[in-house]
Every structure is written in C-alpha cells, then in structure tokens.
N, C-alpha and C positions, 0 to 999 in steps of 0.2 A: 513638447510633453506627450511622450508616450501614455496613451491610455491605460488604465489599469482594469482588470476583468475582478469581475463583482463576484463574490462567495457570502451563499446563503447557508446556513445552518437549522437541522431539524425539519427540513422541509427534501419533498422530493421534484427534481426540475428536469423540465428537458436538456439535451443534451446539445438540441440545436439552438436553444437561446443564450448568449452569450454578450450579456450588454459589456461596452468597451466605452467606459465612463468612467471618473473618478469616485469613489463610494465615499459616499457622503453618512455622516452620522450626526443627528443635532447640530448639522453646520459645519460640521468639521470634517474634512479631508481625513483619512485613516489610509494613508496609502506606503507609509513606511516603516519596518521594522529596525528595532531597535540591534544592533548586534549582541547587547547584554543580554538583551529579555527577549528576542525573539525564543518562540517556539513554534515545531512541525506541525505543519497539514500531513496528515497520512492519505494517500490514497490507496484503498482498499479493495482491489477487482475481485468479485465472487463468481465465477461460473454458474453454480446451482445445479439444479434441475437433472435430466436422468444422463447426462453425458462427463457430469464431474466427476473425476477422478475412477474412469472407466478400466483407465488401466490397472486397477485393485480386481477386478474378475466382479461378475455380479452375487459370487456367493462371498463377499465381503463387505455386500450391501454399500458399494462407491457412494450412491448420494447423499445416505446417511452421514456417513461417514465426513464429507467433504462439510457439508451442513455444519457439523460436532465441529471440525477444526476451525471452520471460518467462525464459528462462536469464540471460541476459543483465543482465536487470534485478534480477534474485538476487544474481549475482555483486556489481554494485555497491553494493548495499546490506549483501551481507555483510562487504564490501570498507569501507565507512563508518565512519568512528570515531566519527560522533554515533549509530549504529545498535546496540541491543542487542541483538535479536534480530528474526525476521521471522515474520510469523503468516500464513501460505498459505490463502487459502478458496478451494477450486472443487471440481468435480466430475466434474474428469479423475482415474480413477485412478490413472496413471501418478505425477501429483504428488502425491496423496492418502499413495501409496505411501515418499514420502520418510522420511527419519530421521534427523537432525541435531541434536548439541547447540544449535543458535541457531535450527534452526527448527524450529515448529509446523504442523502442518497440520486444517483443519478442513474438513466436508462443505459445501458449497453445499446452501442449501436451495432452491435454483431459484426463487426470488422476483424475481430479477436482483439488477441492479450494487448499488442502495441497500442492501437489504436483507442482500445476502451482506455487505457492509463492516458492516451493526448486528451481524448474527449473530454476526461476529466481533468487533469491537468488546463486546458482550456480555459476552466471557470474558475481559475484559479488568480489572488492577486499576482502580478508582475514580481513584486520581490519577497513572497511568500517563502520560506521552507518548505521544499514538498519532500518525502520519503514513500516511494511505493513500498507497500508491503503485502506478498502472496498471504493470500488466505489459505496456505495449506501450512503454515508453522504452529503445530498444536502444541508444541512445547516451550511458543515464546516467553521472555522473562521480562517484565516490563523494567527491574532495575537494568539486565544484561541490553537491552534496547534505550533505554536512557546513556549510558555509557558508549555506545556507538552514535550514536546523535549528538553526542559532545562532543566527538571526535571528526564526527565530520562537519560540523561549522569550520572546519578549516581548509577543508576544499569546496571549492565551487562544483564540482559533481565528483559523486563517489559510489561504490558497490560494496555489496557484501558477497561472496561466493558462497553456494551452498557447499552441505557437507562433502558431495562427492566432487568438487573442484571443479566443475565444468561449466554449472550451472550459476545464476543470481538470485539470491532472495531479496536484500533490500538494494534499494535506489535513488540517491539523493540528490538534491540540488538546491543552489541556493535561491535562485531565481527560477520561475516557471519555465522562461525559452530556454535554460541551461538542463530542462527534464528531456533527456532522448530515451525512452525505453528502447534496448534490443533483445526482447528475451525470447529463448527459443532453443536451438539446440547451438551448444557451444556459446551461451548467454555471456559466461564470466571475460571470456577471450575479446567478444563481439565489446563487450563495455570499457574493455582497459583499452585497448586499439582505438575507441572512440575520444580516449583522453581521461577516461574517468578514473580516478584516483582508487586505490583496494583499500579497506576497510579491514582491520583482525575484529573478530568477533566468536563471542561464545558461541557452544552449539545449539545452544535453544534459538538464536537468530539464525543459522544456518540449518537448521534440521528441517526440511521440507521433506512431506510426504510422498513420494511416488513411487513404490513399489510393495509387494506384500511383502520383504525385506524391512522394508521401511515400518510397515505397521504391525512387524513381530516386535522390531525395536519400538516403538511407543508403546505395545502392549504392556511389554517389561517394565520399563520407566516407570508405568502409569500403577504400575503394579499387578496387573493381571498377567495368565499364565496363558 
C-alpha cells in the first residue's frame, strides 16, 4: 500500500520534512476522500518581497500591491464552500508567520514557481483534491470559484486559462501525484498538451494582474479612478 503524506494545519513546516506514513487520528486511518463530500486543499504560492510584481514598475509600489492581491485571494479561498484549507508556500517571513486553523505555511525552497508548488504538493495526502491558485487574483469570487471546483471533480487533471488566453490561473488534480504544474510562458498550451482538461470560468477566476493595463482595469472595477 502506498504511504500517504501527512498534512498539518495552522503550522509552519519545513518542506524538507515529508513523512511517508498513513496519517492516524485517534487510532483511525484517515486516508480516503469520499467522492461526494471531499473538498479541496488549495496551494497558494506567494512570491512576496521586493521582486513581487516588479513588471508593474516602481511607481506602482508593486510589492505592496502584490501583498494586497494575495490577501484578497486568500480571503476568497477561505470563503469558498469547496475549499477545506489553504497551503501557502512562500519565502516571505510575513506570510510564513501566519497561524490560523485552516492555513498551513511552507517555506519556498527557492527554485521557481513550479518547484515551489511541487514542494507543497508533496506534503499533501495522496488522494487529496488539490487546486493551485495564483496569489494575483484580486477579483476572485468565492461562489465562482466553487462552481469551477465543482466542475473540476469530473476531471483527473484540469486548468483554467487566464484572461489573456495564453497563461494559467487555476490548476487542479484529484490526486497529488497528478498535479503537474507547468506555469510560465504559454502555460495554457503546455497544460493542455500534458493532458489536463480545460475548464470554463468567470472573469474573477481568470483575472490575474500582470501589467499596468490590468492594474488600471482593477482600479476601475474597485471604483478607483
């Protein structure tokens, strides 16, 4: 029988620690999701620091904006009926210091976005439903996200294109071993080619902020001129 990776909640864990044994709670093995009641564990990679959203330019105070986007994304995740908990992977000490009942933090090993996602993935139960959610989705709506995750249950692996069509926002898998992140240039095509199914989604799930044009649109949506 394949050993299951243990997941802790509300704690900060080093990614190098990955126990390979069946998790036991009060003498009972807790290793299988019911297809009817299983919820999703979200992986939220947060870059943080001075390099976050640097493409927006120094005048836009990108580090502050990135932090605000991440807070808004996290709030939506915690409000989503389909999300059981959120696993933050980051090198930012401010985010690593968070302690809450439905949030676990992991230290980013520093080898890029896909490696960070994989490192967090490797801490999850083998049969846990997983969804990667970028931290730059400031318009993310909990109800729209729930609809997408409900649809994702029908696919072993799936993804959502970003608003521009070539990138990826959400990436889902029904088993940890099937979560294969290919974020980067033309990631939507890469995920599709890898066999992941494409999911339809509302704008709030697809709107990532990469450019000053995106920021201008966001300000208008927020009622700011």
